[in-house]
N, C-alpha and C positions, 0 to 999 in steps of 0.2 A: 515458072516450070510446070510441066504438064503434070496431071495428078496421076497415081500409080493406082490400079484399081487391079485385084485378082479377077481371074475369069470368073468366078463364081459370083463377083458383085455385079454383075449385068443384069440381074432380075429386078424386076419393078420393086421400089421401095415397100409397097405391102402386099404383092401378090402373095396368094396362099399356096405354099408348095405341098406336095404329096405329104398326107400326114405321117409321121414315123410309125414304123411297126417294129414290134418285138422280133427278134431273131434268135431261136435256139442255138445257131449254129455261131453266129458272129457277136454277141454280145452278152457283156457278164453284168449280173443285174447287182449293183451295189446301192443299198438304199440307206440313204444318211439324209435327213431333212435338218435344216437349222430354223429356227423360230425367231428370228430377229425380224421384228416386224417396220414395215413399210413407214418411212418419216412421215408425220404429218399427221397424226392423230390429235395434235392441237389444232387442226382444222385450217391450218396457214397454205397446206398444199393445194394445188389447183390440177388436176388431172386433165390430160387434153386426150382427144379421140384420135386412134390410130387411123382413122380416115373418115371422111365427110361423105354425106349424104344429101342429094337433093330434096328429100322430103325430111320432115322433121320427126324427130323420135323422142322418147321420153328418156331422161336421164339414167344411164345405166346404174343398175345396184351392182354393187362390189361384194365379192364373195370371198369370206377367208378359206384358204388351202390348207393352212399348216396344222400339224398336229399341236397339241398343248406344249408350252414352252418347257415345262417339267420333263417330258418325254424327250424333247428335242436336246435339251442340257444334259440329259443323261445318255443319251446317243454320242453327243459330242465329246464329253469326257471318256466314253469307252472307246472312241477312235474308231473309224470306217472299217469295215471287214477287210481282210488282207486280200490283194490282189494275186490272181492266179497267173503269174508271168509266165510259166511254161506254157500255159493255154495260150496267151496271147503270142508269144513267140512262135507257137508252131502254126496259128491261125493266120497271123499278119505278118510274119517275117518276110524279108525282101524289099523290094521297093525302096532300098536305102535306110531301112529303118534297123534299130537293133531295141531289144528289151533288157533292162536290167533290175533285180529286186533292190529295193532301198526301205529297210525295215519291211512294213507290210503295205507300202506302196510300190509303185512300180515306175520307173524312168524310162521314158518313150524316146530314143534318140533318132533325130533324122539328120542325115548328113549328105550333103551334095558334092557333085565332082570337083568344084570351085574352091571348096575347102569350107563354105559357109554352115554351120551346125546349129541345130536347136534342140533343148529338151524340155519336156512336157511330163508333169507328175501326175501318175493317177492314183486315186481317184480325183484328186482335188481340182485337176486342170490348171494348175499353177505351172507357168512356163517358168522355167528356173534358170535357164541359159539362152542367149542367142549371140552367138559368134560369127558375125558377118566377116567375108571376105575383104582384106584390104588393098589398098594400091601396092604396098610394099611385100606383097605374095604370103602373109600371114593371116591369123586371124586375130580379132580383137573383142573381149567380151563387152556387151553392150548393157548388160541388165545387171543389177547390184541385188545379192541375196546374203542373208545369215542366217545361222540355224538359232531359234529361240523355243522358247516353252509354250506349249498350247494347252488346249482343255485338259484336265486329268494329270497334267505335268508331261505329256509326251512331247517329245521334240517334233518341231515343226519347222519347215524352211519358210522364212518369211522375206517378203521383197518380190523380185521377179516382175512377170507381167501376170495381171488375175483379172478376172472378169466377175464382177459383183452385180449378178443379176438378182432381183427380188419381186415377189408379188406381193400386193395387200394381204395380209394374215400371215404371212411369214416364210411361205416356201421360198428355199434358193437351191440352184443344183449344185452349188459349191459343195464339194466333197462327195457327190454322188454323179460324177461323170463315168461314162463306161466306153470304151472304144467300139466304135459301129463300123468304121470303113477306113480303107487306107487306098489311097491313089498315087500317081505318078511314078516317077523314078528319079535316080540320083542325077541325071544328065539335065534335067529342066527343073522339075519343082516336085516336093513330096507333100502330100496332103492327108493330114488324118481329121477324121470326123469323130467328135464326141456328142454323146446323147445323155439325156436324163428326163425324167419324167415325174411329175407332182403326183401324190397319192390318189389314187383312182383315175390315174390317166387323166386328171384335169387339165393339165398343162405341159406342153411337150417343148423343151430346149434343144438347141443344136449348137455346136461350137467347132467351128471347122478353122484348124490352124494350118497355114500353107507355107512353107519353106521355099521361096524362090532364091534364085541367084543374087538379087540385089534388096529383097525385102522379106520381112517376116509378118504376114498377113492372118488377123483375127476375125472371123465374121461370126455374127451371132443372130440366131433365129429364134424366136418364142411364139408359140401358137397357143391359143386359148381354146381348148378343145372341151370347156365345161359348157352348160346350159344357160349361163349368166355371164356378165362381164367380169373382169377384173383389172386392176391397175399394176402396171409393172414399172419398175425403175432399174436403171442399168448403168453401171460405169467402167472404165478399165484404167487400174492403174499400172503404170510402169515406171518402176523403179530403174531409173538410168544411172549406169555408173559415171562418175566423174571423178577427177583428179581431187577437186573441191569445188564447191559450189561459189568461191571467191573467183574461180578461173572460169565460169560458167556462166551462159548468156541465151536468153531466149529472142529467136530473130523472128519478127514478123507479125507480132501482137499490136503494134500501133494502131491506135483507134478503136480498139476493141473494149467493151465496157467490162468491169470486173466489180465482184461482191467478195468481200474478205470473210472468210469463213475458217472453221476449224479442220484441223486436218481428218479426213476420211479415215475411221478406224474400222478394220475388217481381222480376220484372221491372219492376213497376209502383210498386214499395214507395218512400214519400220516406222517409228516417231521417237526422237530422243525423250529420255525421260523428264528431263525439265520442260521441255514444250509441252508434255502430255500434262504434267502436273500443273502447269500454268493454264492450260486449257479446262481442266477440272476445275481449277478456283474461279475462273471466269464463267464455266457453266453453273456453280453453285451460286455465285452471286448475281447473274445476269438471266439465270433460268434459260441458258442455251440449249440447243436441241441435243438429243441424244447420239451420242459419238458412235453409231453403227454403220461401218460400210459409208455408202453414200445417201443414206436416210437424211445426215445432217443437211445435205444440199436441199432435200425436198421438202424440209419441215418449215424453212423458214428464215428470215433474218434474225440477228439476235436481239435486235432492238424491236422486234415484234411486227416488221414489215413483210407484206407477201412478195412473193417470186416476182410480180409484175410491177412492184414500184420500182422507183428511182434506184439505179445502180450506186455503188460506192464511189464511183469515179471513172475515168476513161484512161487507157493506158496511152503514155505520152512519148514511150520510148521504144522505137523500132530494134533496139539493140538491149534489151533489158537484162542487167545486171542481177544476179540472182545470189550476190554474197550475204543478202540480209535474209533472216527469216521471213517468209511468207508463205501464206497459203489463200489462194483466189480463184474463183469459179469467173472464167472469162464467157462472155455471150457476144455475140456479133462478130466472133473471132474468124480468121481464115480457115478454110477447111485443111490447109496445109502450113505448118511451121517448122522451126529447126531450133533442136537444143545443141548448142554449140559449147564444147569444152577447149578452150585456149591452154591446153597443158604448159605449164612454166618450163623453160629450159633449164635443166641441170646438167651437171657433169654426168659422165655414166657412173662414176663413183657414187655421187650422190643420190643419184636416182634408184641405184641398186641397194644402198643402204635404207633408203625409205621405203621399198617395195617389200624387201626383204624383213623388215621390222614388222609390217602389217600382213606378212603372209603373202603378198601379191606375186612374188617371182622367188626362184630359187637364187641361190647365191652365184651359181654358175651360168645365169641367163643372160650374159653379156649382149648377145644380139637382139634379144628383145628389150632391152634397155635402150641399145643404140636407136631403137624403130621409134621409140616413145619419146625421144628429147626434142623437145620443141613442136610436136606435132598438135595439129587442131582436128579433133576428133569430134564428129557430129552425127545427128540421128535425125531425120526428116519424120514427122508424125502426121499423118493424113487420118481422117473419119468421115465416116458415112452413116448418116441415120441419126447422128448427135448433135443437138443446137449446140451445146456448151464445153467448154474446155476445162480441165482441173489442173492447175500448177502447184505444186507444194516444195518449197525450200526450208531443209533445217537450218540453214545459214552455215556460215562459214569459221565459226569457233571451234571447230572440230578437227582432229587429225586429217593430214592429207592421206588420201587412200585408204582413209578407215573405215570404221563402221557405219558412221553417217556421212561420208562422202558419195553423196546420191542427191538427185532431183526427182520428184514424180511429175508426170504428165501423163494426161489421158484424157479420152472424152467422156461427158457427163451430162445428166440432165437435171435442169432446175426444176421441172415440174415431171410428174410420172404420166405415163402414156395408158390410155384405157383401150382394152382390147375386148370388143363385142365377141359373142360367140362365133368361133370360126375364124376370126381375124388373125393376122401375123406380124409381129414387128420384126425389122431387121435392122442391125447396125453393125458395123465394121471400123476397125482401125488397121492401119498400115504403119510398121515401122521400117521406113526406107534407109537403105545405107547409101550414102553419096560418096562413101570414100573409095571407091573404086577407081 
């Protein structure tokens, strides 16, 4: 199957784009820096260079960019500054976009003429909903979200699709994204560009989210604007909605090496309490890595092995059943693979009862029930700029269509990338809808 790449993906992997500039007209300045550190303080991580040179050069010196953890924790507890929704609506309305206040945040809605819809929450940058158009003429939610408690007791949306980009020293753009530009139209595609800068403009990050008729693209760029090198890690977590992991399969991973890891924990992660408790116990007894975002991937194996050592195993199933609890990072995996949900066939009455119990459908949604009977829903995930793939399943002991009826899949890094001054790293993922 041919790879799907958005138009913006045609640039060279490490070409340096024009540096981001501030705009007094089209950029809100929302500052909120997280101080969670890049995993590997134990020395197990092995950064790789973003590009190579024919002439030898001394090892780069890493520079901390984040404020103190105390200041960052206070900022997180206080919550981000409220987003000026009226300003965004006046400045960027049109192009198939609409803006809606959600507490102190702003939900940006992209809607195409074919019915496909996506929602992005600012300033977090979290994609809370992606509803691609289906073969039967309606749309189906591909992402799974819940409302949970965040820092300081404030309500946060968990799940969805989130970018976890971090620099050594602690800075992350999560919670600090601002809307920089909008392009496209409802007929073909809609693209929003988010931007964030580290303190002192030492590093600049961009995240371009594009809604196509048949896909949702997330393209990430990070540029080192400092005078010394920095180490960067990045991963994307897609909480994919399924009926239950018991009906869900990963297609195309046969022959890939894998390492068993603990679930990546970030502000947006959904992990069942019993799984989290078991992970904490294992961490205490085996001195596991810190579970902060994808730092756990970068800091090494629980048995103390480095990332370059032998993997735990090789996937021997090209139709991997996700019914059991599992959390793995796959290497040498294909650039595209598919998550398939083989929805069990019910009578319409049985399906209505199940969905209405969990809040999935209203009692009068008989037509929607009929379209779900016995359907096979799938999503194809493609990646660029990432060498590894993260897959997490909470297992099938939970309620169908319930709080833990999801699987997580997304691109990841086993080793951070080192950016010298002026260098740029680019990565991307594409959630493609094959159900048209």
